[in-house]
N, CA, C and O atoms as a GROMACS GRO file, in nm:
protein
  620
    1GLU      N    1  13.160 -13.106  21.412
    1GLU     CA    2  13.103 -13.202  21.320
    1GLU      C    3  12.971 -13.252  21.376
    1GLU      O    4  12.966 -13.297  21.491
    2ALA      N    5  12.868 -13.245  21.300
    2ALA     CA    6  12.736 -13.289  21.346
    2ALA      C    7  12.723 -13.440  21.326
    2ALA      O    8  12.760 -13.493  21.221
    3ALA      N    9  12.672 -13.507  21.427
    3ALA     CA   10  12.654 -13.652  21.418
    3ALA      C   11  12.510 -13.682  21.380
    3ALA      O   12  12.418 -13.617  21.429
    4THR      N   13  12.491 -13.778  21.295
    4THR     CA   14  12.356 -13.816  21.253
    4THR      C   15  12.305 -13.936  21.332
    4THR      O   16  12.186 -13.966  21.329
    5GLY      N   17  12.393 -14.002  21.402
    5GLY     CA   18  12.355 -14.121  21.477
    5GLY      C   19  12.360 -14.246  21.391
    5GLY      O   20  12.358 -14.357  21.445
    6GLU      N   21  12.367 -14.232  21.259
    6GLU     CA   22  12.372 -14.346  21.170
    6GLU      C   23  12.506 -14.355  21.097
    6GLU      O   24  12.525 -14.441  21.011
    7ALA      N   25  12.597 -14.267  21.131
    7ALA     CA   26  12.724 -14.261  21.057
    7ALA      C   27  12.808 -14.385  21.081
    7ALA      O   28  12.823 -14.432  21.195
    8GLU      N   29  12.862 -14.438  20.974
    8GLU     CA   30  12.956 -14.548  20.980
    8GLU      C   31  13.086 -14.499  20.918
    8GLU      O   32  13.084 -14.403  20.841
    9ALA      N   33  13.196 -14.562  20.949
    9ALA     CA   34  13.326 -14.516  20.900
    9ALA      C   35  13.332 -14.502  20.748
    9ALA      O   36  13.377 -14.399  20.700
   10PRO      N   37  13.287 -14.603  20.669
   10PRO     CA   38  13.296 -14.585  20.524
   10PRO      C   39  13.213 -14.466  20.474
   10PRO      O   40  13.258 -14.394  20.385
   11ALA      N   41  13.094 -14.446  20.531
   11ALA     CA   42  13.010 -14.335  20.487
   11ALA      C   43  13.078 -14.202  20.518
   11ALA      O   44  13.070 -14.108  20.439
   12GLU      N   45  13.145 -14.193  20.634
   12GLU     CA   46  13.216 -14.070  20.669
   12GLU      C   47  13.329 -14.045  20.571
   12GLU      O   48  13.350 -13.931  20.527
   13GLU      N   49  13.404 -14.150  20.534
   13GLU     CA   50  13.514 -14.134  20.438
   13GLU      C   51  13.461 -14.089  20.303
   13GLU      O   52  13.521 -14.003  20.239
   14GLU      N   53  13.349 -14.147  20.259
   14GLU     CA   54  13.290 -14.106  20.131
   14GLU      C   55  13.246 -13.961  20.137
   14GLU      O   56  13.267 -13.886  20.041
   15ALA      N   57  13.184 -13.921  20.248
   15ALA     CA   58  13.137 -13.784  20.261
   15ALA      C   59  13.254 -13.687  20.256
   15ALA      O   60  13.244 -13.579  20.197
   16GLU      N   61  13.367 -13.724  20.319
   16GLU     CA   62  13.485 -13.637  20.315
   16GLU      C   63  13.538 -13.626  20.173
   16GLU      O   64  13.573 -13.516  20.130
   17GLU      N   65  13.543 -13.738  20.100
   17GLU     CA   66  13.590 -13.735  19.960
   17GLU      C   67  13.499 -13.648  19.876
   17GLU      O   68  13.546 -13.570  19.793
   18GLU      N   69  13.367 -13.660  19.898
   18GLU     CA   70  13.272 -13.581  19.820
   18GLU      C   71  13.283 -13.433  19.857
   18GLU      O   72  13.271 -13.347  19.770
   19ALA      N   73  13.306 -13.403  19.983
   19ALA     CA   74  13.324 -13.264  20.024
   19ALA      C   75  13.449 -13.207  19.957
   19ALA      O   76  13.450 -13.091  19.916
   20ASP      N   77  13.554 -13.288  19.946
   20ASP     CA   78  13.675 -13.245  19.877
   20ASP      C   79  13.647 -13.218  19.730
   20ASP      O   80  13.714 -13.135  19.669
   21ALA      N   81  13.548 -13.285  19.672
   21ALA     CA   82  13.515 -13.268  19.530
   21ALA      C   83  13.432 -13.142  19.508
   21ALA      O   84  13.396 -13.110  19.394
   22GLY      N   85  13.400 -13.070  19.616
   22GLY     CA   86  13.333 -12.942  19.602
   22GLY      C   87  13.183 -12.947  19.628
   22GLY      O   88  13.114 -12.851  19.593
   23GLY      N   89  13.131 -13.052  19.687
   23GLY     CA   90  12.988 -13.058  19.712
   23GLY      C   91  12.959 -13.135  19.839
   23GLY      O   92  13.049 -13.184  19.906
   24GLY      N   93  12.831 -13.146  19.870
   24GLY     CA   94  12.790 -13.221  19.987
   24GLY      C   95  12.784 -13.369  19.955
   24GLY      O   96  12.828 -13.413  19.849
   25ALA      N   97  12.727 -13.445  20.048
   25ALA     CA   98  12.718 -13.589  20.029
   25ALA      C   99  12.626 -13.621  19.912
   25ALA      O  100  12.514 -13.570  19.904
   26ALA      N  101  12.673 -13.702  19.822
   26ALA     CA  102  12.594 -13.747  19.707
   26ALA      C  103  12.635 -13.890  19.676
   26ALA      O  104  12.751 -13.928  19.694
   27ALA      N  105  12.540 -13.968  19.631
   27ALA     CA  106  12.567 -14.107  19.597
   27ALA      C  107  12.644 -14.115  19.465
   27ALA      O  108  12.644 -14.020  19.386
   28ALA      N  109  12.707 -14.228  19.443
   28ALA     CA  110  12.775 -14.251  19.315
   28ALA      C  111  12.669 -14.262  19.205
   28ALA      O  112  12.562 -14.319  19.226
   29CYS      N  113  12.699 -14.207  19.088
   29CYS     CA  114  12.607 -14.214  18.975
   29CYS      C  115  12.597 -14.359  18.926
   29CYS      O  116  12.698 -14.426  18.910
   30ALA      N  117  12.477 -14.405  18.902
   30ALA     CA  118  12.455 -14.535  18.838
   30ALA      C  119  12.462 -14.513  18.687
   30ALA      O  120  12.424 -14.407  18.639
   31PRO      N  121  12.510 -14.613  18.611
   31PRO     CA  122  12.518 -14.596  18.464
   31PRO      C  123  12.387 -14.550  18.401
   31PRO      O  124  12.388 -14.472  18.306
   32GLU      N  125  12.272 -14.599  18.453
   32GLU     CA  126  12.144 -14.560  18.394
   32GLU      C  127  12.106 -14.416  18.427
   32GLU      O  128  12.011 -14.362  18.369
   33GLN      N  129  12.178 -14.352  18.519
   33GLN     CA  130  12.156 -14.212  18.556
   33GLN      C  131  12.238 -14.119  18.466
   33GLN      O  132  12.221 -13.997  18.471
   34LEU      N  133  12.326 -14.176  18.385
   34LEU     CA  134  12.418 -14.098  18.303
   34LEU      C  135  12.386 -14.115  18.154
   34LEU      O  136  12.341 -14.221  18.111
   35THR      N  137  12.410 -14.010  18.079
   35THR     CA  138  12.398 -14.016  17.933
   35THR      C  139  12.532 -13.974  17.875
   35THR      O  140  12.583 -13.867  17.908
   36THR      N  141  12.588 -14.057  17.788
   36THR     CA  142  12.712 -14.023  17.719
   36THR      C  143  12.678 -13.995  17.573
   36THR      O  144  12.613 -14.076  17.507
   37THR      N  145  12.723 -13.880  17.524
   37THR     CA  146  12.706 -13.847  17.383
   37THR      C  147  12.843 -13.826  17.322
   37THR      O  148  12.939 -13.789  17.390
   38LEU      N  149  12.852 -13.850  17.193
   38LEU     CA  150  12.978 -13.838  17.122
   38LEU      C  151  12.956 -13.754  16.997
   38LEU      O  152  12.859 -13.774  16.924
   39ALA      N  153  13.046 -13.660  16.974
   39ALA     CA  154  13.043 -13.578  16.853
   39ALA      C  155  13.184 -13.574  16.797
   39ALA      O  156  13.282 -13.593  16.870
   40VAL      N  157  13.195 -13.548  16.668
   40VAL     CA  158  13.324 -13.538  16.602
   40VAL      C  159  13.329 -13.400  16.536
   40VAL      O  160  13.226 -13.349  16.492
   41ASP      N  161  13.447 -13.340  16.528
   41ASP     CA  162  13.456 -13.202  16.480
   41ASP      C  163  13.442 -13.187  16.330
   41ASP      O  164  13.434 -13.075  16.280
   42ALA      N  165  13.440 -13.297  16.255
   42ALA     CA  166  13.417 -13.294  16.110
   42ALA      C  167  13.367 -13.431  16.067
   42ALA      O  168  13.390 -13.530  16.136
   43ALA      N  169  13.300 -13.437  15.954
   43ALA     CA  170  13.252 -13.566  15.902
   43ALA      C  171  13.358 -13.634  15.818
   43ALA      O  172  13.360 -13.757  15.808
   44THR      N  173  13.446 -13.554  15.756
   44THR     CA  174  13.549 -13.606  15.667
   44THR      C  175  13.683 -13.543  15.702
   44THR      O  176  13.690 -13.424  15.731
   45TYR      N  177  13.789 -13.625  15.700
   45TYR     CA  178  13.924 -13.578  15.733
   45TYR      C  179  14.017 -13.608  15.617
   45TYR      O  180  14.029 -13.724  15.576
   46PRO      N  181  14.084 -13.506  15.564
   46PRO     CA  182  14.183 -13.531  15.459
   46PRO      C  183  14.304 -13.604  15.517
   46PRO      O  184  14.321 -13.608  15.639
   47ALA      N  185  14.387 -13.661  15.431
   47ALA     CA  186  14.508 -13.731  15.476
   47ALA      C  187  14.587 -13.641  15.570
   47ALA      O  188  14.608 -13.523  15.541
   48GLY      N  189  14.629 -13.696  15.682
   48GLY     CA  190  14.711 -13.624  15.778
   48GLY      C  191  14.634 -13.547  15.884
   48GLY      O  192  14.694 -13.506  15.983
   49ALA      N  193  14.504 -13.525  15.866
   49ALA     CA  194  14.424 -13.451  15.964
   49ALA      C  195  14.384 -13.544  16.079
   49ALA      O  196  14.352 -13.660  16.057
   50THR      N  197  14.387 -13.491  16.201
   50THR     CA  198  14.356 -13.569  16.321
   50THR      C  199  14.211 -13.551  16.362
   50THR      O  200  14.170 -13.439  16.392
   51PRO      N  201  14.131 -13.658  16.364
   51PRO     CA  202  13.994 -13.647  16.413
   51PRO      C  203  13.992 -13.617  16.563
   51PRO      O  204  14.063 -13.681  16.641
   52THR      N  205  13.911 -13.519  16.601
   52THR     CA  206  13.895 -13.486  16.742
   52THR      C  207  13.749 -13.503  16.780
   52THR      O  208  13.659 -13.447  16.717
   53PHE      N  209  13.727 -13.582  16.882
   53PHE     CA  210  13.593 -13.612  16.931
   53PHE      C  211  13.567 -13.532  17.058
   53PHE      O  212  13.660 -13.494  17.129
   54THR      N  213  13.440 -13.507  17.086
   54THR     CA  214  13.399 -13.452  17.214
   54THR      C  215  13.305 -13.552  17.278
   54THR      O  216  13.198 -13.583  17.225
   55VAL      N  217  13.346 -13.603  17.394
   55VAL     CA  218  13.265 -13.696  17.472
   55VAL      C  219  13.198 -13.613  17.580
   55VAL      O  220  13.266 -13.548  17.660
   56THR      N  221  13.065 -13.615  17.584
   56THR     CA  222  12.992 -13.538  17.684
   56THR      C  223  12.916 -13.633  17.775
   56THR      O  224  12.839 -13.717  17.729
   57LEU      N  225  12.940 -13.618  17.904
   57LEU     CA  226  12.874 -13.699  18.007
   57LEU      C  227  12.772 -13.609  18.076
   57LEU      O  228  12.807 -13.501  18.124
   58THR      N  229  12.646 -13.653  18.082
   58THR     CA  230  12.539 -13.574  18.141
   58THR      C  231  12.471 -13.655  18.250
   58THR      O  232  12.443 -13.773  18.232
   59ASN      N  233  12.443 -13.590  18.363
   59ASN     CA  234  12.363 -13.652  18.468
   59ASN      C  235  12.218 -13.636  18.425
   59ASN      O  236  12.160 -13.528  18.440
   60SER      N  237  12.158 -13.741  18.371
   60SER     CA  238  12.020 -13.735  18.324
   60SER      C  239  11.922 -13.780  18.432
   60SER      O  240  11.802 -13.793  18.406
   61GLY      N  241  11.973 -13.803  18.552
   61GLY     CA  242  11.887 -13.840  18.665
   61GLY      C  243  11.828 -13.717  18.731
   61GLY      O  244  11.848 -13.604  18.685
   62ASP      N  245  11.755 -13.738  18.841
   62ASP     CA  246  11.694 -13.624  18.909
   62ASP      C  247  11.756 -13.595  19.045
   62ASP      O  248  11.696 -13.525  19.127
   63SER      N  249  11.877 -13.648  19.069
   63SER     CA  250  11.949 -13.613  19.192
   63SER      C  251  12.098 -13.601  19.161
   63SER      O  252  12.149 -13.663  19.068
   64ALA      N  253  12.166 -13.522  19.242
   64ALA     CA  254  12.311 -13.506  19.226
   64ALA      C  255  12.380 -13.638  19.255
   64ALA      O  256  12.333 -13.718  19.336
   65CYS      N  257  12.491 -13.661  19.187
   65CYS     CA  258  12.567 -13.784  19.211
   65CYS      C  259  12.713 -13.760  19.174
   65CYS      O  260  12.747 -13.662  19.108
   66THR      N  261  12.799 -13.851  19.218
   66THR     CA  262  12.941 -13.840  19.187
   66THR      C  263  12.978 -13.947  19.085
   66THR      O  264  12.922 -14.056  19.084
   67VAL      N  265  13.074 -13.912  18.999
   67VAL     CA  266  13.119 -14.006  18.897
   67VAL      C  267  13.268 -13.986  18.874
   67VAL      O  268  13.318 -13.874  18.877
   68ASP      N  269  13.338 -14.096  18.854
   68ASP     CA  270  13.480 -14.091  18.818
   68ASP      C  271  13.488 -14.083  18.666
   68ASP      O  272  13.460 -14.180  18.596
   69ALA      N  273  13.527 -13.965  18.616
   69ALA     CA  274  13.541 -13.945  18.472
   69ALA      C  275  13.687 -13.950  18.431
   69ALA      O  276  13.725 -13.897  18.326
   70GLY      N  277  13.770 -14.014  18.513
   70GLY     CA  278  13.912 -14.028  18.482
   70GLY      C  279  13.936 -14.121  18.365
   70GLY      O  280  13.847 -14.193  18.323
   71LEU      N  281  14.058 -14.117  18.313
   71LEU     CA  282  14.093 -14.196  18.194
   71LEU      C  283  14.070 -14.345  18.213
   71LEU      O  284  14.039 -14.415  18.117
   72ALA      N  285  14.086 -14.396  18.336
   72ALA     CA  286  14.067 -14.539  18.360
   72ALA      C  287  13.920 -14.579  18.352
   72ALA      O  288  13.889 -14.698  18.342
   73ASN      N  289  13.831 -14.481  18.356
   73ASN     CA  290  13.688 -14.510  18.360
   73ASN      C  291  13.617 -14.465  18.232
   73ASN      O  292  13.494 -14.452  18.229
   74GLN      N  293  13.695 -14.442  18.126
   74GLN     CA  294  13.636 -14.402  17.998
   74GLN      C  295  13.713 -14.462  17.882
   74GLN      O  296  13.832 -14.492  17.894
   75SER      N  297  13.645 -14.479  17.772
   75SER     CA  298  13.713 -14.526  17.651
   75SER      C  299  13.638 -14.477  17.528
   75SER      O  300  13.516 -14.460  17.530
   76LEU      N  301  13.714 -14.455  17.423
   76LEU     CA  302  13.658 -14.425  17.292
   76LEU      C  303  13.717 -14.529  17.199
   76LEU      O  304  13.839 -14.544  17.190
   77VAL      N  305  13.631 -14.602  17.129
   77VAL     CA  306  13.676 -14.711  17.042
   77VAL      C  307  13.637 -14.678  16.898
   77VAL      O  308  13.522 -14.646  16.870
   78VAL      N  309  13.735 -14.688  16.808
   78VAL     CA  310  13.713 -14.666  16.665
   78VAL      C  311  13.718 -14.802  16.596
   78VAL      O  312  13.810 -14.881  16.618
   79THR      N  313  13.618 -14.828  16.513
   79THR     CA  314  13.611 -14.955  16.440
   79THR      C  315  13.588 -14.928  16.291
   79THR      O  316  13.544 -14.820  16.251
   80SER      N  317  13.618 -15.030  16.211
   80SER     CA  318  13.585 -15.031  16.069
   80SER      C  319  13.520 -15.166  16.044
   80SER      O  320  13.589 -15.268  16.037
   81GLY      N  321  13.389 -15.168  16.032
   81GLY     CA  322  13.317 -15.295  16.027
   81GLY      C  323  13.338 -15.367  16.159
   81GLY      O  324  13.315 -15.310  16.265
   82ALA      N  325  13.381 -15.494  16.153
   82ALA     CA  326  13.407 -15.571  16.275
   82ALA      C  327  13.550 -15.554  16.324
   82ALA      O  328  13.587 -15.610  16.427
   83ASP      N  329  13.631 -15.477  16.253
   83ASP     CA  330  13.773 -15.459  16.285
   83ASP      C  331  13.791 -15.347  16.388
   83ASP      O  332  13.760 -15.231  16.360
   84ARG      N  333  13.840 -15.382  16.507
   84ARG     CA  334  13.869 -15.282  16.610
   84ARG      C  335  14.000 -15.214  16.571
   84ARG      O  336  14.104 -15.279  16.564
   85ILE      N  337  13.994 -15.084  16.546
   85ILE     CA  338  14.110 -15.010  16.496
   85ILE      C  339  14.190 -14.947  16.610
   85ILE      O  340  14.312 -14.962  16.615
   86TRP      N  341  14.122 -14.876  16.700
   86TRP     CA  342  14.192 -14.799  16.804
   86TRP      C  343  14.102 -14.781  16.924
   86TRP      O  344  13.980 -14.773  16.911
   87SER      N  345  14.164 -14.774  17.044
   87SER     CA  346  14.091 -14.740  17.166
   87SER      C  347  14.175 -14.646  17.250
   87SER      O  348  14.296 -14.664  17.263
   88SER      N  349  14.110 -14.546  17.307
   88SER     CA  350  14.179 -14.453  17.396
   88SER      C  351  14.227 -14.524  17.522
   88SER      O  352  14.313 -14.472  17.593
   89ALA      N  353  14.171 -14.641  17.551
   89ALA     CA  354  14.211 -14.717  17.670
   89ALA      C  355  14.339 -14.798  17.648
   89ALA      O  356  14.400 -14.845  17.744
   90ASP      N  357  14.381 -14.813  17.522
   90ASP     CA  358  14.504 -14.888  17.493
   90ASP      C  359  14.625 -14.800  17.521
   90ASP      O  360  14.642 -14.695  17.459
   91CYS      N  361  14.710 -14.844  17.612
   91CYS     CA  362  14.840 -14.779  17.635
   91CYS      C  363  14.830 -14.628  17.646
   91CYS      O  364  14.896 -14.557  17.569
   92PRO      N  365  14.750 -14.575  17.739
   92PRO     CA  366  14.735 -14.430  17.746
   92PRO      C  367  14.867 -14.361  17.780
   92PRO      O  368  14.945 -14.411  17.861
   93ALA      N  369  14.890 -14.247  17.717
   93ALA     CA  370  15.013 -14.171  17.740
   93ALA      C  371  15.011 -14.108  17.880
   93ALA      O  372  15.115 -14.094  17.944
   94GLU      N  373  14.891 -14.070  17.925
   94GLU     CA  374  14.878 -14.008  18.056
   94GLU      C  375  14.845 -14.115  18.160
   94GLU      O  376  14.790 -14.220  18.128
   95ALA      N  377  14.881 -14.086  18.284
   95ALA     CA  378  14.844 -14.177  18.392
   95ALA      C  379  14.691 -14.180  18.402
   95ALA      O  380  14.626 -14.076  18.393
   96ALA      N  381  14.637 -14.297  18.421
   96ALA     CA  382  14.491 -14.314  18.426
   96ALA      C  383  14.442 -14.289  18.568
   96ALA      O  384  14.395 -14.382  18.634
   97GLY      N  385  14.452 -14.167  18.615
   97GLY     CA  386  14.411 -14.131  18.750
   97GLY      C  387  14.261 -14.110  18.760
   97GLY      O  388  14.190 -14.106  18.660
   98GLU      N  389  14.216 -14.096  18.884
   98GLU     CA  390  14.076 -14.071  18.912
   98GLU      C  391  14.044 -13.923  18.888
   98GLU      O  392  14.127 -13.836  18.915
   99ARG      N  393  13.925 -13.895  18.838
   99ARG     CA  394  13.878 -13.757  18.820
   99ARG      C  395  13.733 -13.755  18.868
   99ARG      O  396  13.640 -13.772  18.790
  100LEU      N  397  13.717 -13.734  18.998
  100LEU     CA  398  13.586 -13.742  19.061
  100LEU      C  399  13.508 -13.613  19.037
  100LEU      O  400  13.556 -13.504  19.069
  101LEU      N  401  13.388 -13.626  18.980
  101LEU     CA  402  13.302 -13.511  18.953
  101LEU      C  403  13.175 -13.524  19.034
  101LEU      O  404  13.118 -13.632  19.046
  102LEU      N  405  13.129 -13.412  19.090
  102LEU     CA  406  12.999 -13.404  19.153
  102LEU      C  407  12.907 -13.340  19.051
  102LEU      O  408  12.925 -13.224  19.015
  103MET      N  409  12.809 -13.415  19.003
  103MET     CA  410  12.723 -13.368  18.894
  103MET      C  411  12.581 -13.345  18.943
  103MET      O  412  12.514 -13.437  18.989
  104ALA      N  413  12.534 -13.221  18.931
  104ALA     CA  414  12.396 -13.187  18.962
  104ALA      C  415  12.306 -13.244  18.852
  104ALA      O  416  12.355 -13.274  18.743
  105PRO      N  417  12.177 -13.260  18.878
  105PRO     CA  418  12.087 -13.307  18.772
  105PRO      C  419  12.096 -13.214  18.650
  105PRO      O  420  12.088 -13.092  18.664
  106GLY      N  421  12.112 -13.272  18.532
  106GLY     CA  422  12.123 -13.193  18.410
  106GLY      C  423  12.262 -13.141  18.380
  106GLY      O  424  12.286 -13.089  18.271
  107ALA      N  425  12.355 -13.154  18.474
  107ALA     CA  426  12.492 -13.105  18.453
  107ALA      C  427  12.562 -13.191  18.349
  107ALA      O  428  12.539 -13.312  18.340
  108ALA      N  429  12.649 -13.126  18.270
  108ALA     CA  430  12.723 -13.198  18.165
  108ALA      C  431  12.871 -13.164  18.175
  108ALA      O  432  12.908 -13.054  18.214
  109GLU      N  433  12.953 -13.260  18.139
  109GLU     CA  434  13.099 -13.244  18.137
  109GLU      C  435  13.148 -13.290  18.001
  109GLU      O  436  13.127 -13.405  17.962
  110ALA      N  437  13.214 -13.200  17.927
  110ALA     CA  438  13.266 -13.232  17.793
  110ALA      C  439  13.415 -13.262  17.802
  110ALA      O  440  13.490 -13.190  17.868
  111MET      N  441  13.458 -13.368  17.734
  111MET     CA  442  13.598 -13.411  17.736
  111MET      C  443  13.645 -13.435  17.593
  111MET      O  444  13.587 -13.517  17.522
  112PRO      N  445  13.750 -13.365  17.549
  112PRO     CA  446  13.801 -13.387  17.414
  112PRO      C  447  13.888 -13.512  17.407
  112PRO      O  448  13.963 -13.542  17.500
  113VAL      N  449  13.878 -13.586  17.297
  113VAL     CA  450  13.961 -13.704  17.273
  113VAL      C  451  14.006 -13.700  17.127
  113VAL      O  452  13.923 -13.695  17.036
  114ALA      N  453  14.137 -13.700  17.105
  114ALA     CA  454  14.190 -13.701  16.969
  114ALA      C  455  14.230 -13.843  16.931
  114ALA      O  456  14.289 -13.915  17.012
  115TRP      N  457  14.199 -13.882  16.809
  115TRP     CA  458  14.245 -14.010  16.753
  115TRP      C  459  14.363 -13.979  16.663
  115TRP      O  460  14.345 -13.912  16.560
  116PRO      N  461  14.481 -14.025  16.697
  116PRO     CA  462  14.601 -13.991  16.619
  116PRO      C  463  14.614 -14.067  16.486
  116PRO      O  464  14.723 -14.074  16.429
  117ARG      N  465  14.504 -14.124  16.437
  117ARG     CA  466  14.501 -14.198  16.310
  117ARG      C  467  14.601 -14.312  16.307
  117ARG      O  468  14.671 -14.333  16.207
  118VAL      N  469  14.607 -14.386  16.416
  118VAL     CA  470  14.692 -14.504  16.425
  118VAL      C  471  14.605 -14.620  16.471
  118VAL      O  472  14.493 -14.601  16.520
  119ARG      N  473  14.658 -14.741  16.456
  119ARG     CA  474  14.595 -14.859  16.513
  119ARG      C  475  14.653 -14.880  16.652
  119ARG      O  476  14.764 -14.836  16.682
  120SER      N  477  14.576 -14.946  16.738
  120SER     CA  478  14.627 -14.982  16.870
  120SER      C  479  14.566 -15.116  16.911
  120SER      O  480  14.468 -15.162  16.852
  121ASP      N  481  14.627 -15.176  17.012
  121ASP     CA  482  14.570 -15.294  17.075
  121ASP      C  483  14.608 -15.292  17.222
  121ASP      O  484  14.692 -15.212  17.264
  122GLU      N  485  14.545 -15.379  17.300
  122GLU     CA  486  14.568 -15.381  17.445
  122GLU      C  487  14.711 -15.416  17.480
  122GLU      O  488  14.759 -15.379  17.588
  123ALA      N  489  14.782 -15.487  17.391
  123ALA     CA  490  14.920 -15.530  17.418
  123ALA      C  491  15.023 -15.423  17.380
  123ALA      O  492  15.143 -15.445  17.397
  124CYS      N  493  14.977 -15.308  17.330
  124CYS     CA  494  15.068 -15.199  17.290
  124CYS      C  495  15.165 -15.244  17.181
  124CYS      O  496  15.282 -15.206  17.182
  125THR      N  497  15.118 -15.324  17.087
  125THR     CA  498  15.200 -15.374  16.978
  125THR      C  499  15.248 -15.259  16.891
  125THR      O  500  15.168 -15.176  16.847
  126ALA      N  501  15.378 -15.255  16.865
  126ALA     CA  502  15.435 -15.150  16.779
  126ALA      C  503  15.425 -15.192  16.633
  126ALA      O  504  15.420 -15.312  16.603
  127GLY      N  505  15.423 -15.096  16.543
  127GLY     CA  506  15.429 -15.124  16.400
  127GLY      C  507  15.301 -15.177  16.338
  127GLY      O  508  15.307 -15.240  16.233
  128LEU      N  509  15.186 -15.154  16.400
  128LEU     CA  510  15.060 -15.198  16.340
  128LEU      C  511  15.035 -15.117  16.213
  128LEU      O  512  15.075 -15.001  16.205
  129PRO      N  513  14.969 -15.176  16.113
  129PRO     CA  514  14.945 -15.102  15.988
  129PRO      C  515  14.856 -14.980  16.013
  129PRO      O  516  14.766 -14.982  16.097
  130GLU      N  517  14.884 -14.873  15.938
  130GLU     CA  518  14.805 -14.751  15.952
  130GLU      C  519  14.664 -14.774  15.900
  130GLU      O  520  14.643 -14.850  15.806
  131PRO      N  521  14.566 -14.707  15.961
  131PRO     CA  522  14.430 -14.716  15.907
  131PRO      C  523  14.426 -14.658  15.766
  131PRO      O  524  14.486 -14.554  15.738
  132ARG      N  525  14.354 -14.725  15.677
  132ARG     CA  526  14.344 -14.681  15.538
  132ARG      C  527  14.231 -14.580  15.523
  132ARG      O  528  14.145 -14.569  15.610
  133PRO      N  529  14.231 -14.505  15.413
  133PRO     CA  530  14.116 -14.417  15.386
  133PRO      C  531  13.989 -14.501  15.384
  133PRO      O  532  13.988 -14.613  15.334
  134GLY      N  533  13.882 -14.446  15.437
  134GLY     CA  534  13.756 -14.518  15.441
  134GLY      C  535  13.665 -14.468  15.551
  134GLY      O  536  13.690 -14.363  15.611
  135THR      N  537  13.560 -14.544  15.577
  135THR     CA  538  13.459 -14.508  15.676
  135THR      C  539  13.488 -14.578  15.808
  135THR      O  540  13.517 -14.698  15.811
  136TYR      N  541  13.479 -14.503  15.916
  136TYR     CA  542  13.505 -14.554  16.050
  136TYR      C  543  13.389 -14.515  16.141
  136TYR      O  544  13.319 -14.417  16.117
  137THR      N  545  13.371 -14.594  16.246
  137THR     CA  546  13.267 -14.568  16.345
  137THR      C  547  13.333 -14.558  16.482
  137THR      O  548  13.425 -14.634  16.513
  138ALA      N  549  13.286 -14.464  16.563
  138ALA     CA  550  13.339 -14.447  16.699
  138ALA      C  551  13.226 -14.454  16.800
  138ALA      O  552  13.114 -14.409  16.774
  139VAL      N  553  13.256 -14.510  16.917
  139VAL     CA  554  13.163 -14.519  17.029
  139VAL      C  555  13.241 -14.488  17.155
  139VAL      O  556  13.355 -14.531  17.171
  140ALA      N  557  13.179 -14.412  17.246
  140ALA     CA  558  13.244 -14.378  17.373
  140ALA      C  559  13.167 -14.442  17.488
  140ALA      O  560  13.045 -14.457  17.484
  141VAL      N  561  13.242 -14.478  17.593
  141VAL     CA  562  13.183 -14.528  17.717
  141VAL      C  563  13.250 -14.455  17.832
  141VAL      O  564  13.372 -14.453  17.843
  142VAL      N  565  13.168 -14.394  17.919
  142VAL     CA  566  13.219 -14.328  18.039
  142VAL      C  567  13.138 -14.379  18.157
  142VAL      O  568  13.015 -14.371  18.156
  143ALA      N  569  13.205 -14.432  18.257
  143ALA     CA  570  13.141 -14.481  18.379
  143ALA      C  571  13.025 -14.577  18.349
  143ALA      O  572  12.924 -14.575  18.419
  144GLY      N  573  13.041 -14.660  18.246
  144GLY     CA  574  12.941 -14.760  18.213
  144GLY      C  575  12.830 -14.711  18.121
  144GLY      O  576  12.748 -14.792  18.078
  145ALA      N  577  12.826 -14.581  18.091
  145ALA     CA  578  12.722 -14.527  18.002
  145ALA      C  579  12.780 -14.514  17.861
  145ALA      O  580  12.879 -14.444  17.841
  146GLN      N  581  12.717 -14.580  17.764
  146GLN     CA  582  12.768 -14.584  17.627
  146GLN      C  583  12.695 -14.485  17.537
  146GLN      O  584  12.574 -14.468  17.546
  147SER      N  585  12.772 -14.421  17.450
  147SER     CA  586  12.715 -14.328  17.352
  147SER      C  587  12.660 -14.406  17.233
  147SER      O  588  12.683 -14.526  17.220
  148GLY      N  589  12.588 -14.337  17.149
  148GLY     CA  590  12.551 -14.392  17.020
  148GLY      C  591  12.672 -14.381  16.928
  148GLY      O  592  12.768 -14.311  16.961
  149PRO      N  593  12.670 -14.448  16.813
  149PRO     CA  594  12.784 -14.444  16.722
  149PRO      C  595  12.792 -14.313  16.644
  149PRO      O  596  12.690 -14.250  16.615
  150VAL      N  597  12.914 -14.274  16.610
  150VAL     CA  598  12.941 -14.158  16.525
  150VAL      C  599  13.023 -14.210  16.407
  150VAL      O  600  13.118 -14.286  16.426
  151VAL      N  601  12.987 -14.170  16.286
  151VAL     CA  602  13.055 -14.215  16.165
  151VAL      C  603  13.141 -14.102  16.111
  151VAL      O  604  13.100 -13.986  16.109
  152LEU      N  605  13.263 -14.137  16.066
  152LEU     CA  606  13.353 -14.039  16.006
  152LEU      C  607  13.426 -14.103  15.889
  152LEU      O  608  13.436 -14.226  15.880
  153GLU      N  609  13.476 -14.021  15.802
  153GLU     CA  610  13.544 -14.066  15.681
  153GLU      C  611  13.687 -14.015  15.682
  153GLU      O  612  13.711 -13.896  15.701
  154LEU      N  613  13.783 -14.106  15.662
  154LEU     CA  614  13.923 -14.067  15.648
  154LEU      C  615  13.958 -14.064  15.500
  154LEU      O  616  13.926 -14.157  15.426
  155GLY      N  617  14.025 -13.956  15.459
  155GLY     CA  618  14.070 -13.944  15.321
  155GLY      C  619  14.213 -13.988  15.307
  155GLY      O  620  14.268 -13.985  15.197
   0.00000   0.00000   0.00000
């Protein structure tokens, strides 16, 4: 192991974690270094069809960096006007583990997110009314970087 003379224990631990992630030492991505975009697989969904979104995280900075793209560090929120309908962060079915990515400048990571056409809240309340046919807006946030809104229509 080569010594730099400036190594401190936390920096060594971070370097080991980053090496485990498949790359050399890189700083954590700052939110302003990341771009989150959101797309939906259709503009209109007939009754019973499940909207599927693609959340894409891009390193828009000019240096490699690491980012946790795990479920605990991302959310997709669906609204209707001021009414918050659903969030992927509410009561996730999967464990919200860490997913550390080493992202080169310009690198992108796409993550699919399905909205099961239900309402949710942070308290995991059962029996919430189903979303009605109409226009909905979705926004994604990954590692502090927010996407622009995407509009979709439920039939």
